[in-house]
Backbone as ProteinMPNN parsed JSONL, in Angstrom:
{"seq_chain_A": "MNEGGDFLLAKAEGAVTEEHIRGELGDVLAGKVPGRRSPGEITLFKSLGLAIEDVAAAEHVRRRAIEKGIGVEFDFGGAREP", "coords_chain_A": {"N_chain_A": [[211.499, 145.678, 230.271], [211.45, 146.279, 232.957], [212.766, 148.677, 233.248], [211.827, 150.631, 231.565], [210.437, 153.341, 232.108], [208.566, 155.15, 230.879], [207.016, 153.416, 229.338], [206.05, 151.762, 231.374], [204.435, 153.528, 232.832], [202.467, 154.147, 230.903], [201.439, 151.603, 230.59], [200.414, 151.121, 233.169], [198.347, 152.95, 233.124], [196.705, 151.744, 231.356], [196.93, 152.219, 228.662], [198.652, 150.841, 226.98], [199.775, 147.453, 226.473], [201.756, 144.537, 227.307], [201.566, 143.049, 225.037], [201.721, 144.843, 222.992], [204.363, 145.134, 222.417], [206.474, 144.137, 219.952], [209.019, 143.235, 219.36], [212.637, 143.372, 219.559], [214.717, 146.23, 218.805], [217.006, 145.63, 217.235], [216.15, 143.279, 215.98], [214.099, 144.249, 214.368], [215.553, 145.945, 212.646], [217.169, 144.048, 211.451], [215.358, 142.693, 209.981], [214.025, 140.539, 211.056], [211.805, 140.848, 212.615], [208.786, 142.392, 211.814], [208.547, 145.886, 211.183], [206.791, 148.794, 210.8], [203.797, 148.079, 209.119], [201.952, 149.43, 207.764], [201.074, 152.838, 206.895], [199.663, 153.847, 209.066], [200.622, 152.608, 211.318], [202.999, 152.573, 214.046], [206.431, 152.46, 214.699], [208.176, 152.222, 217.545], [210.997, 153.154, 219.367], [212.481, 152.573, 222.39], [214.937, 153.856, 224.167], [217.23, 152.808, 226.601], [219.342, 154.124, 227.743], [221.63, 153.443, 226.285], [223.716, 154.915, 224.32], [224.831, 154.232, 221.836], [222.877, 152.717, 220.611], [220.958, 154.672, 220.088], [222.361, 156.244, 218.232], [222.823, 154.358, 216.187], [220.181, 153.748, 215.441], [219.306, 156.254, 214.52], [221.049, 156.626, 212.34], [220.272, 154.518, 210.688], [217.63, 155.269, 210.06], [218.181, 157.691, 208.758], [219.66, 156.791, 206.496], [217.707, 155.222, 205.213], [215.813, 157.193, 204.6], [217.263, 158.741, 202.773], [217.63, 156.828, 200.732], [214.971, 156.564, 199.918], [214.397, 159.074, 199.112], [213.177, 160.971, 200.743], [212.241, 163.233, 203.418], [213.89, 165.935, 205.193], [216.895, 167.636, 205.05], [218.913, 169.307, 207.367], [220.984, 171.792, 208.967], [222.365, 171.494, 212.124], [224.007, 173.272, 213.23], [227.015, 174.575, 214.77], [230.486, 173.561, 215.122], [232.157, 171.44, 212.812], [234.101, 168.595, 212.117], [236.131, 167.804, 209.299]], "CA_chain_A": [[210.213, 145.845, 230.921], [211.588, 146.809, 234.301], [213.427, 149.977, 233.273], [211.186, 151.564, 230.637], [209.463, 154.09, 232.888], [207.484, 155.678, 230.041], [206.156, 152.287, 229.004], [205.383, 151.29, 232.586], [203.355, 154.474, 233.143], [201.395, 153.931, 229.931], [200.85, 150.298, 230.915], [199.62, 151.31, 234.391], [197.149, 153.706, 232.746], [195.903, 150.921, 230.46], [197.065, 152.682, 227.271], [199.369, 149.797, 226.25], [200.004, 146.2, 227.189], [202.976, 143.876, 226.846], [201.305, 142.537, 223.686], [202.08, 145.881, 222.029], [205.787, 144.992, 222.096], [206.623, 143.133, 218.896], [210.375, 142.716, 219.296], [213.759, 144.257, 219.846], [215.117, 147.092, 217.698], [217.924, 144.897, 216.361], [215.372, 142.338, 215.177], [213.4, 145.025, 213.331], [216.548, 146.387, 211.669], [217.675, 142.869, 210.734], [214.271, 142.112, 209.206], [213.483, 139.35, 211.724], [210.499, 141.253, 213.141], [208.33, 143.516, 210.99], [208.289, 147.197, 211.782], [205.491, 149.279, 210.31], [203.225, 147.383, 207.972], [201.096, 150.399, 207.087], [201.377, 154.195, 207.359], [198.988, 154.125, 210.326], [201.316, 151.976, 212.433], [204.164, 153.284, 214.566], [207.515, 151.692, 215.3], [208.72, 153.04, 218.62], [212.225, 152.657, 219.99], [212.7, 153.115, 223.731], [216.325, 153.71, 224.584], [217.408, 152.722, 228.047], [220.628, 154.667, 228.139], [222.755, 153.021, 225.456], [223.808, 155.931, 223.271], [225.147, 153.625, 220.546], [221.603, 152.325, 220.006], [220.366, 155.901, 219.55], [223.12, 156.624, 217.036], [222.564, 153.355, 215.148], [218.804, 153.922, 214.973], [219.26, 157.494, 213.74], [221.749, 156.393, 211.071], [219.419, 153.648, 209.87], [216.522, 156.093, 209.559], [218.755, 158.643, 207.79], [219.972, 156.079, 205.244], [216.446, 154.842, 204.556], [215.222, 158.404, 204.053], [218.046, 159.082, 201.577], [217.278, 155.841, 199.703], [213.607, 156.796, 199.445], [214.268, 160.455, 198.663], [212.214, 161.666, 201.594], [212.798, 163.919, 204.573], [214.504, 167.243, 205.02], [218.206, 167.729, 205.675], [219.182, 170.647, 207.872], [222.205, 171.948, 209.751], [222.141, 171.767, 213.534], [224.935, 174.311, 213.637], [228.191, 174.112, 215.483], [231.669, 173.228, 214.343], [232.255, 170.041, 212.372], [235.393, 168.139, 211.612], [235.964, 167.256, 207.93]], "C_chain_A": [[210.346, 146.531, 232.276], [212.14, 148.225, 234.347], [212.783, 151.008, 232.362], [210.064, 152.324, 231.317], [208.298, 154.617, 232.082], [206.49, 154.576, 229.705], [205.369, 151.83, 230.232], [204.248, 152.218, 233.005], [202.171, 154.279, 232.197], [200.679, 152.608, 230.193], [199.951, 150.413, 232.144], [198.317, 152.048, 234.101], [196.248, 152.923, 231.805], [195.992, 151.313, 228.997], [197.749, 151.645, 226.398], [199.472, 148.556, 227.13], [201.31, 145.601, 226.68], [202.797, 143.305, 225.45], [201.628, 143.572, 222.608], [203.552, 145.778, 221.608], [205.945, 143.836, 221.119], [208.013, 142.533, 218.833], [211.395, 143.766, 219.652], [214.114, 145.066, 218.601], [216.025, 146.359, 216.72], [217.197, 143.914, 215.469], [214.596, 143.045, 214.074], [214.39, 145.422, 212.242], [217.101, 145.234, 210.846], [216.594, 142.194, 209.902], [213.676, 140.856, 209.82], [212.088, 139.594, 212.277], [210.029, 142.42, 212.289], [208.199, 144.795, 211.808], [206.894, 147.61, 211.339], [205.045, 148.46, 209.113], [202.266, 148.264, 207.2], [201.429, 151.785, 207.632], [200.729, 154.537, 208.7], [199.651, 153.505, 211.543], [202.547, 152.783, 212.823], [205.179, 152.276, 215.082], [208.175, 152.61, 216.303], [209.958, 152.375, 219.198], [212.383, 153.34, 221.332], [214.132, 152.822, 224.138], [216.392, 153.668, 226.101], [218.817, 153.123, 228.444], [221.83, 154.204, 227.341], [222.83, 153.944, 224.246], [224.085, 155.324, 221.902], [223.878, 153.148, 219.851], [220.905, 153.533, 219.396], [221.041, 156.293, 218.24], [222.833, 155.648, 215.893], [221.15, 153.502, 214.585], [218.683, 155.166, 214.098], [219.926, 157.309, 212.376], [220.921, 155.512, 210.143], [218.271, 154.456, 209.249], [217.026, 157.074, 208.507], [219.033, 157.973, 206.455], [218.701, 155.693, 204.489], [215.768, 156.051, 203.924], [215.942, 158.825, 202.775], [217.694, 158.132, 200.44], [215.913, 156.127, 199.092], [213.391, 158.221, 198.936], [213.248, 161.245, 199.457], [212.938, 162.359, 202.74], [213.411, 165.25, 204.193], [215.831, 167.242, 205.751], [218.417, 169.153, 206.146], [220.414, 170.625, 208.768], [221.845, 172.272, 211.189], [223.021, 172.9, 214.025], [226.119, 173.72, 214.357], [229.326, 173.744, 214.55], [231.671, 171.752, 213.98], [233.643, 169.766, 211.866], [235.185, 167.595, 210.213], [236.073, 165.747, 207.904]], "O_chain_A": [[209.459, 147.276, 232.691], [212.005, 148.91, 235.361], [213.176, 152.174, 232.397], [208.889, 152.007, 231.137], [207.155, 154.55, 232.534], [205.277, 154.775, 229.778], [204.174, 151.545, 230.145], [203.212, 151.753, 233.481], [201.018, 154.251, 232.629], [199.462, 152.508, 230.037], [198.849, 149.864, 232.16], [197.302, 151.804, 234.753], [195.148, 153.373, 231.484], [195.228, 150.812, 228.172], [197.467, 151.565, 225.202], [199.283, 148.605, 228.346], [201.9, 146.108, 225.726], [203.782, 143.096, 224.743], [201.792, 143.218, 221.44], [203.932, 146.286, 220.553], [205.593, 142.697, 221.426], [208.182, 141.432, 218.308], [211.059, 144.898, 220.0], [213.845, 144.639, 217.478], [215.836, 146.456, 215.507], [217.584, 143.726, 214.315], [214.447, 142.513, 212.974], [214.11, 145.258, 211.055], [217.461, 145.412, 209.682], [216.873, 141.227, 209.192], [212.892, 140.168, 209.165], [211.286, 138.668, 212.395], [210.796, 143.355, 212.058], [207.792, 144.774, 212.97], [205.935, 146.854, 211.491], [205.831, 148.184, 208.206], [201.815, 147.902, 206.113], [202.005, 151.9, 208.714], [201.204, 155.433, 209.398], [199.295, 153.828, 212.676], [203.068, 153.571, 212.033], [204.829, 151.35, 215.814], [208.681, 153.671, 215.937], [209.959, 151.177, 219.481], [212.415, 154.568, 221.4], [214.491, 151.678, 224.418], [215.691, 154.409, 226.79], [219.411, 152.547, 229.355], [222.959, 154.545, 227.693], [222.097, 153.772, 223.272], [223.615, 155.854, 220.896], [223.808, 153.171, 218.622], [220.326, 153.437, 218.314], [220.373, 156.632, 217.263], [222.623, 156.07, 214.756], [220.952, 153.391, 213.375], [218.032, 155.133, 213.054], [219.411, 157.79, 211.367], [220.882, 155.748, 208.936], [217.987, 154.333, 208.057], [216.377, 157.272, 207.479], [218.689, 158.51, 205.402], [218.635, 155.825, 203.267], [215.209, 155.948, 202.832], [215.3, 159.222, 201.802], [217.481, 158.569, 199.309], [215.718, 155.954, 197.889], [212.332, 158.538, 198.395], [212.538, 162.088, 198.909], [214.113, 162.095, 202.994], [213.442, 165.634, 203.024], [215.898, 166.891, 206.929], [218.135, 170.102, 205.414], [220.826, 169.574, 209.26], [221.103, 173.22, 211.448], [222.806, 173.431, 215.114], [226.212, 172.505, 214.534], [229.142, 173.631, 213.338], [231.23, 170.913, 214.766], [234.278, 170.625, 211.254], [234.154, 166.974, 209.952], [235.957, 165.139, 206.84]]}, "name": "protein", "num_of_chains": 1, "seq": "MNEGGDFLLAKAEGAVTEEHIRGELGDVLAGKVPGRRSPGEITLFKSLGLAIEDVAAAEHVRRRAIEKGIGVEFDFGGAREP"}
């Protein structure tokens, strides 16, 4: 709450409140807290500088997309190690 500048600005403008926060990312991924319950809802992850959380969230989304057969795979370019 104290370090999420984007959230704090939106809160100051009255666009969101603390009630909009449903839980931590780990709880959503572990199934302890529901993420989206309908296509109209949004699950938002606010990273506060822990790159491993960004990587873990991206990998989770990638795996779910593969399981569901959705999304588009593309090459970012650059050299890759085998």
